N, C-alpha and C positions, 0 to 999 in steps of 0.2 A: 446189274448182274442178271443174266437170263433165268437162272434157277429161281430167283425171287419172284419173277413174273409168272413162270410156269408152274412152280410148286410141285416138282416131280416126287414120286415115292422114293426113287433111288437116284443117286448121282455117282458116276464112276469118276474117281479122281486119280490122276497119275501123280505119283510122288514128285516127279521132275517135270513140272509144267513150264512151258516157255514164259519167261517174264514174271513168274510168280511161284510161290511154294505151294505144292499140293497139300502140305501139312497145314499151312496157314489158311488156305481156302477151306479145308475141312473144319478147322476151328470156327471159321466164319459161318459155314453151313450149319454146323451143330448148334451154334448160338442163335442163329436167325431162323432157320427152317427146322424146327424141332420135330416135325413129322416126316422129314426127308432123311433117309439113311445114306450115309456116305461110305462107299466101298473104295478101298485103295487098290490101285493097279501098280504093281512093282515087281522088280526082279527078286528072286529069292535071296540074292546077295544083299538086298537092301532091308533086311529084317529090322535093323535099328530104326530106320525111318518109319517103317510100318508100325512099330511099337509106339513111336512118338505120335504118329497120326491117331492111333487108337486112344492114346491118353488125351487127345484133343477132340475126341468125339466120333472118330470113324467106327463103324459097326462091323467091319470085316475087311478081308483083303482077297484079292484075286491075283494069283501069280501070272505075270506075262508069259504067254505061251501055253496057258491052260487050255485043255480041250473041253468039249461040252460035258464029258463025264467027270470032270474035275481033276483029271490027271494032267501032268505036265508033259509037253513034247520032249 
């Protein structure tokens, strides 16, 4: 897994990753890379999945379509 080699400060995880669950990838990141913050990228309609990801170690979320000032388009 590339993040284990690079050890980034932040990883952006999409809730719906191809071939894998972003929630499970977040659980793995939180358990393996304790100094790496996982932020979830999801649609606002997917609040249940974001909450599940937070329970597994995500440190925040970024709504799809957010602008640089934090507002949604």
